[in-house]
C-alpha positions in Angstrom: 0.0 0.0 0.0 1.2 3.5 -0.8 1.7 5.9 2.1 1.4 9.7 2.3 2.4 11.8 5.2 1.5 15.5 5.8 3.3 17.5 8.5 1.4 20.6 9.7 2.1 23.3 12.2 -1.4 23.8 13.6 -4.7 21.9 13.9 -6.8 23.0 10.9 -3.8 23.1 8.5 -4.7 19.5 7.5 -8.1 20.7 6.1 -7.2 24.2 4.9 -3.8 23.2 3.3 -4.0 19.5 2.5 -7.7 18.6 2.6 -8.1 18.0 -1.1 -4.9 15.9 -1.3 -5.8 13.8 1.8 -9.4 13.2 0.7 -8.5 12.3 -2.9 -5.7 9.9 -2.1 -7.3 8.3 0.9 -10.4 7.6 -1.3 -8.0 6.1 -3.9 -6.6 3.7 -1.3 -3.5 5.5 -0.2 -2.8 5.3 3.5 -2.7 8.9 4.7 -1.2 10.2 8.0 -1.0 13.7 9.4 1.4 14.8 12.1 0.6 18.2 13.7 3.4 19.9 15.6 1.4 22.2 17.9 -1.9 22.3 19.8 -2.8 25.6 18.2 -3.4 27.4 21.5 -2.5 30.8 20.1 -5.4 30.9 17.6 -7.2 34.2 17.3 -10.6 32.5 17.2 -11.0 31.0 20.6 -14.6 29.9 20.4 -15.9 29.1 23.9 -12.5 28.2 25.3 -11.8 29.8 28.6 -8.0 29.2 28.6 -5.2 27.8 26.5 -5.7 24.2 27.7 -9.4 24.3 26.9 -8.6 25.6 23.4 -5.9 22.9 22.8 -8.5 20.2 23.8 -11.1 21.7 21.5 -8.6 22.0 18.6 -7.3 18.4 19.2 -10.9 17.1 18.9 -11.6 19.2 15.8 -8.3 17.9 14.3 -9.3 14.3 15.0 -12.8 14.8 13.5 -11.3 16.5 10.5 -8.8 13.7 9.9 -11.5 11.1 10.2 -13.7 13.0 7.7 -10.8 13.2 5.2 -10.1 9.5 5.5 -6.8 9.9 7.4 -5.6 6.6 8.8 -3.3 8.1 11.5 -3.3 11.5 13.0 -1.2 12.8 15.9 -0.6 16.1 17.6 2.9 16.4 19.1 2.0 19.2 21.5 4.9 21.6 21.0 4.1 25.2 22.0 2.2 27.2 19.3 4.3 30.1 18.3 7.3 28.7 20.2 8.6 26.0 17.9 11.7 28.0 17.2 12.5 27.8 21.0 12.2 24.0 21.2 15.2 21.7 21.3 15.8 21.3 17.6 17.4 17.9 18.0 14.5 16.6 20.0 11.9 17.9 17.4 13.9 16.4 14.6 14.4 13.2 16.4 10.6 12.8 16.9 10.0 13.5 13.2 12.7 11.1 12.1 11.2 8.4 14.4 7.7 9.0 12.9 9.1 8.9 9.4 10.9 5.6 10.1 7.8 4.2 11.6 5.3 5.4 9.0 7.7 5.1 6.0 5.8 7.4 3.7 6.4 7.2 -0.1 5.5 10.9 -0.3 5.6 13.6 2.4 4.2 17.1 2.2 4.6 20.2 4.3 3.8 23.9 3.8 6.2 25.8 1.6 7.8 28.9 3.0 6.1 32.2 2.1 7.7 35.6 1.3 7.3 36.5 5.0 8.9 33.2 6.1 9.2 32.4 9.8 12.6 32.2 11.4 15.0 29.5 10.3 14.3 27.2 13.3 10.6 27.2 12.5 11.2 26.3 8.8 13.7 23.6 9.7 11.0 21.1 10.6 9.5 21.6 7.2 12.9 21.0 5.5 13.4 17.9 7.7 9.9 16.6 7.0 10.4 16.8 3.2 13.5 14.6 3.3 12.6 11.1 4.3 15.3 9.7 6.6 15.7 6.6 4.5 17.1 6.2 1.1 16.1 4.5 -2.2 15.0 5.7 -5.6 11.3 5.4 -4.8 11.7 7.7 -1.8 13.3 10.4 -3.9 11.1 10.2 -7.0 7.6 9.2 -6.0 4.9 11.8 -6.2 1.1 11.5 -5.9 0.8 12.3 -9.6 3.0 9.2 -10.4 0.7 6.9 -8.3 -2.7 7.6 -9.6 -3.7 9.3 -12.8 -6.6 11.8 -12.2 
């Protein structure tokens, strides 16, 4: 079975940034996974949440519901501080991502591309790490969703 992994910064990025990809390929039989790095506690729209912990709990539930609706086989929130990823231990974050890549062994991984107003280098480093699978082989370097299934 083919495997796709999306790495996101916040709950809701899976739907807003990768929803079409996840729905299309999960429906086509690709095993899709999403790893979210933060709980999203710094969101501007706080709903009925009374504090950061309540907001994180609400956003984790929304994330799980969204992933279920999109056909995602595995979803996980790593719980790093929203807005503070650049202050986390880079080796620890990278180590967790490498472990997940080696466990899930995706054929294709996807993460948000930097924008003109890119965040600081430590924040974009997780994206760079997540786009380079920590295993080798020609399939890992050349496979793309377009190569798997013709629309």
